[in-house]
C-alpha positions, 0 to 999 in steps of 0.5 A: 525480568521474564523474557516476552514469548515470541509471537509468531504470525502468519498473513494470508493473502491473495496479494502480490509478494514479494513484489506489487503496487500499494497493497503489497507494500502495506503487506511486506512492511507489516511483516517487516515490521514484526521481525524487526521487532524480533518476532516472526511473520511469514506469508502464504498466498492462496491462489495465483496473484499475477495476469501474465508472465510478465512479472517479478512474481515467478517463484511460488516460494522464497525468502525475502528480505527476512520473510518466508512467503509461500504460493499454494498453487503451482503457478503465480500466474492466473491461467487464461481459461475461466473455468480454470480460474473458478477451479483454481479459486475452489481447489484454494479454499480446501488448500488453505484449510488443509495447510493449517490443519497440518500445522505442528505444534512447533510452527503453530501461528499465535495469530493470522492476519488476512488480507485482500481475502474473499468472506468465503475464504475467511469463514472457512480459515476461521473454522480451523483457526477456532479448532487450532486455538489460533486468533483471527485478525483481518487487515483493511486499507480501503473501505469495502465500497472500493476494494475489489478482489478477484472473486468468481462468486461475487454475490455469495461473497457479498451475502457472508460479509456481514458474517465474517466480520462478526467473527474476527478478533481484531481488525488491523485498520490503517485510518481512523476513518476505518476504525470508525466505519467498522465499529458497529459492524464487529462483534464486542470482543472484537479489538479494532486497532488503527495501525498507521501507514508504514514505510521503510525509512532505511531504504532511502538512506542511501547515497545515489552515484548517479542521476536518472535525469540529466534535467531537473525535474518533480515526480509522481509515481503510483497508478497511471489508470482511472483517478485515483491519484487525480492525474488530470488534475496533476497534469493541468497544474504543471501546464501552470507551472511550466510557465514560470520553468519552463526548463522543468520535467513532469517525471510520471513513474508507474505502469503503463500497460493499459493502452487505453489509459495511457493514450488519455494521459498522452493525449492530455498532455498534447492538449495542454502543449506540455508533452515535450516537458512529461516523461513517462518512465513505466513500471520500474523495478523497486531498487530504481525507484530511490533514485528517481526520489532522491534526485527529483526537486519534488514528489507530488500526489494531487489525490482527489477527495473521494471515497478511497482517500477518505478510507485509505491513506496513500502509502506512496506518501510514506515513501516521499516523505522518507526520501527527505524530498519536499511534497506537494499533496492535497488536503484529503482524508486523514493526511492533515492529521500529521502534516501541516502546510508549510511546516513539513508538507506543502498541501494545497486544496484537493480538485484544484488544479490552481491551488496544486500549481501554486503550491508547487510554484511556492516551492520552487521558488524558495527551494532552500526553504523547501528543502528544510519542510522536506526534512521535517517530512523525513523525520514525520516518517521516522517517528510516526510511520516507521515499519518498526514503530507500527510492528511494535503497535501490532504486536501489542494488539496482538498481545492484547487480544491473546491475553484477554 
């Protein structure tokens, strides 16, 4: 039997690497999925990604869990001056073109996957990719209306958006909704592939020798700003739950550096008279997350029904499920394509704190049943959302494009 040729994939992005939030997790898990299937993945980050020195992303190049990465800029941190930022942005265009031009036959990738990238960059990358005979794909995990690139030339970028979609050989899309959205916006040659949310299951297959909190707690992890994940509904729901479980703690894991948003959440907790039962941990290191998840009674996501929910898919849900802890979520987007209420998750109505609270209470009152449901949720994460499974799917997609 003829041995398959190793596929080399180069990710080009402006996403923080190797540490970050949902977009970073998506990028790193896709890359790991490729290497786990015995192919090659590396990452180039064109511009700085950090706003201050209070970050773990200080190295401009390195190897993280077998994934080599390189920042083209000499620093991972954006300068304070707006003029300096514009200069870096413009220089980034030429730096990535030069980087691709000097690729030799031995290190030339079969495919470039662009992620979190302004259109003016995509067009320039396309020119070199075409010259080098490299196929060009784009990864999208949200509708364009909710994506926010660091881009000082927004108006020009908007004008270029239609053209940049027409030059792609393929798109890697996290939901079926995104496949439908982009179907009429790309060329006939472009292959749209639904590469589902990806999670590193092994990260949660560990024994935790300690409990981060002494009391029983339910937990949420994610953004504390805005209403992407329904923080207001979550607090309202908890104020109902606490009547039956007065000793229960709501543990909120995430960045609280935005003082205005943090104050809103604290004031809301005070208004609901639950402030003594709400704990803000702040932003945790990645290796701390498993301990908090695996010792929680339940993991919660009260995401509202909005554009972000319909086009995207919460990557944190993959980690929730992989932990095997019972999950309480809302019925938004494509979640119920994979999960069923009372079978492998507890699913409430969206934008309805009372419904969400009833599901939390249902799980807590019959916790032996809830634990069985949590284990079935873990099976979904292993069989469907594993980075190895979706990485193989991505490799097959790229082979299909190459062999066209």
